[in-house]
C-alpha positions in Angstrom: 84.3 106.8 186.9 82.3 103.5 186.6 79.5 102.7 189.3 79.6 98.8 189.0 83.1 98.2 191.0 81.5 96.6 194.1 78.9 94.3 195.4 78.1 93.9 199.1 78.2 90.4 200.8 76.3 89.1 203.6 78.5 90.8 206.2 78.0 94.3 204.6 81.7 94.1 203.1 82.3 95.3 199.6 83.7 92.8 197.1 85.3 93.8 193.8 83.5 92.8 190.7 86.8 92.6 189.0 88.6 90.4 191.2 85.9 88.8 193.3 87.7 89.6 196.6 87.0 91.7 199.6 88.4 95.0 200.1 89.3 94.4 203.7 88.4 92.1 206.3 84.8 91.1 207.4 85.6 91.7 211.0 86.8 95.3 211.4 88.4 96.9 208.5 89.7 100.0 210.6 91.6 97.8 213.0 92.9 95.5 210.3 94.5 98.6 208.5 96.0 99.8 211.8 97.3 96.3 212.5 98.6 95.5 209.1 99.9 98.7 207.6 100.4 101.3 210.5 101.5 98.8 213.1 103.2 96.7 210.6 105.4 99.3 209.4 105.8 100.8 212.9 104.8 104.1 211.4 104.7 106.1 214.7 108.1 105.1 215.6 109.3 105.7 212.2 107.8 109.2 212.2 109.5 110.0 215.4 112.9 108.7 214.3 112.7 110.5 210.9 115.3 113.3 210.4 113.8 115.0 207.2 110.9 117.1 206.8 108.9 114.8 204.4 108.0 111.1 204.8 106.6 109.3 201.8 104.4 106.2 202.0 103.8 104.2 198.6 100.8 102.0 198.2 99.8 99.4 195.6 96.0 99.4 195.4 94.3 102.7 196.8 90.8 101.0 196.9 88.5 102.7 199.3 91.3 104.9 200.5 91.0 103.7 204.0 94.8 102.9 204.3 95.5 106.6 203.2 92.7 107.9 205.7 94.1 106.1 208.6 97.7 107.0 207.9 96.7 110.6 207.4 95.0 110.4 210.9 98.2 108.8 212.4 100.2 111.7 210.9 97.8 114.4 212.3 98.2 112.8 215.8 101.8 112.6 215.6 102.0 116.3 214.7 99.7 117.1 217.5 102.0 115.5 220.2 105.3 116.6 218.4 104.7 120.1 217.2 108.4 120.9 216.9 109.4 117.8 215.3 111.4 118.3 211.8 109.1 115.9 210.1 106.5 118.4 208.8 104.8 116.8 205.7 103.4 113.4 204.8 103.2 112.3 201.1 101.1 109.5 200.1 101.6 107.9 196.4 99.2 105.3 195.2 97.6 103.6 192.2 94.3 102.1 191.5 93.3 100.6 187.9 89.6 100.4 188.9 88.7 103.5 190.8 85.6 103.8 192.8 82.9 106.1 192.0 82.3 109.0 194.4 79.0 107.3 195.4 80.7 103.9 196.0 83.4 105.6 197.9 80.9 107.4 200.3 78.9 104.2 200.7 82.1 102.3 201.8 83.1 105.1 204.3 79.8 105.4 205.9 79.5 101.6 206.4 82.8 101.3 208.2 83.9 104.5 209.7 82.4 105.5 213.0 85.0 107.7 214.4 84.1 111.6 214.0 87.8 112.6 213.1 88.2 109.9 210.6 84.9 110.6 209.1 85.8 114.3 208.7 89.0 113.2 206.9 86.9 110.9 204.6 84.8 114.0 203.7 87.6 116.1 202.7 88.6 113.1 200.4 85.3 112.5 198.9 84.8 116.3 198.3 87.9 116.1 195.7 87.6 112.7 194.6 88.6 111.5 191.9 91.4 113.8 191.4 94.9 112.8 191.0 96.6 115.2 193.3 95.3 116.4 196.5 96.7 118.9 199.3 95.4 118.6 202.8 97.6 121.2 204.7 100.5 119.0 205.8 99.4 115.9 203.8 99.8 115.4 200.1 98.0 112.6 198.1 98.8 111.3 194.8 96.7 108.7 192.9 97.6 107.2 189.5 94.6 105.9 187.7 96.4 103.3 185.8 97.6 99.7 185.5 100.4 98.7 188.1 102.7 98.4 185.0 102.8 102.3 184.7 103.6 102.8 188.6 107.2 102.7 188.5 107.6 105.2 185.7 105.0 107.3 187.7 107.5 107.4 190.5 110.2 108.7 188.7 108.3 112.1 188.9 108.9 112.3 192.5 112.3 113.4 194.0 111.7 111.5 197.4 112.0 107.8 197.5 109.5 105.6 199.5 110.0 105.5 203.2 107.4 102.9 203.7 105.2 100.5 201.5 101.8 99.2 201.9 101.5 96.4 199.5 97.6 96.0 199.2 96.6 94.6 196.1 93.9 91.9 195.9 94.8 88.2 196.7 97.9 87.1 194.7 96.0 84.3 193.4 93.5 86.6 191.8 95.5 89.7 191.2 99.1 88.3 190.4 100.4 91.3 188.5 100.3 93.4 191.7 102.8 90.9 193.4 105.2 89.9 190.5 109.0 89.6 190.8 109.4 92.2 188.3 107.0 94.8 190.2 108.8 94.4 193.5 112.3 94.7 191.8 111.2 98.0 190.4 109.7 99.3 193.3 112.7 98.3 195.5 114.7 100.8 193.1 112.4 103.7 194.4 112.7 102.7 198.0 114.9 104.6 200.6 117.5 102.7 202.7 116.0 101.6 206.0 112.4 102.1 204.6 109.9 99.3 205.7 107.1 97.5 204.3 103.8 95.6 205.3 101.3 93.5 203.5 98.6 91.4 204.6 99.6 88.2 202.7 102.3 85.7 203.7 102.0 83.8 200.4 105.3 82.0 199.7 105.6 83.4 196.3 105.4 86.8 197.2 107.9 86.4 200.1 110.2 85.0 197.2 109.6 87.8 194.9 110.4 90.4 197.9 113.5 88.5 198.8 114.7 88.4 195.2 114.1 92.2 194.9 116.4 92.8 197.9 114.0 93.3 200.8 114.8 91.7 204.0 111.5 89.8 204.8 110.0 88.2 208.2 106.6 86.8 209.1 104.3 88.5 211.7 101.1 87.1 213.3 98.3 88.0 210.8 95.1 90.0 211.7 92.2 88.3 213.2 91.9 84.9 211.5 94.7 85.2 209.2 97.7 83.1 210.6 100.6 85.1 209.1 101.5 88.4 207.2 104.8 89.7 205.9 106.7 92.7 207.0 110.3 93.7 206.2 112.8 96.5 205.3 115.6 97.7 202.8 118.8 97.5 204.3 
């Protein structure tokens, strides 16, 4: 793993050296993830309504793993409150072209995570990083270290389709490959009916590409200073 993937700005927020863009909000990274991806996908309600034993989240851009860690925490809380529910396992499938080094991962986690449970989950991830496949009791994680163009062929290896998408590449203006019409059209094919998606961006081009792929799309108030974000589902 390379060790020059990030620099820190004056707000102590990591910035990608590859895309000159922040990994998350300067304000509160954990609250942002909770609002955009967990609440944006109505994950707790989706877990409760799910009838199968496995729920699969797909993500474009693993980054620091914060989205995964918070989804993992959310699932553990769901299982704790619903021990007899048929949903028993969470699967998380992501991709990262520029994986952080272990030291970079640890430095980001220590800078932003203050909750003891979330830090314990982060430690478990750190201890196995940078593997491509992880098993944490009821939670499975798969990370493909490759260009986004290889993601759809990777998804063919999984029998289950995607139940919720976290579209979380860097800014569409700086990382257009993560938001292309072709990519969304391919990802749509791996998406289960009634699956949801959420993304921090509300860029018009991204909205058009999602619509062209077949998703139903709507706008929601963005996190913090961001005016809007996009959410939606597959009919």
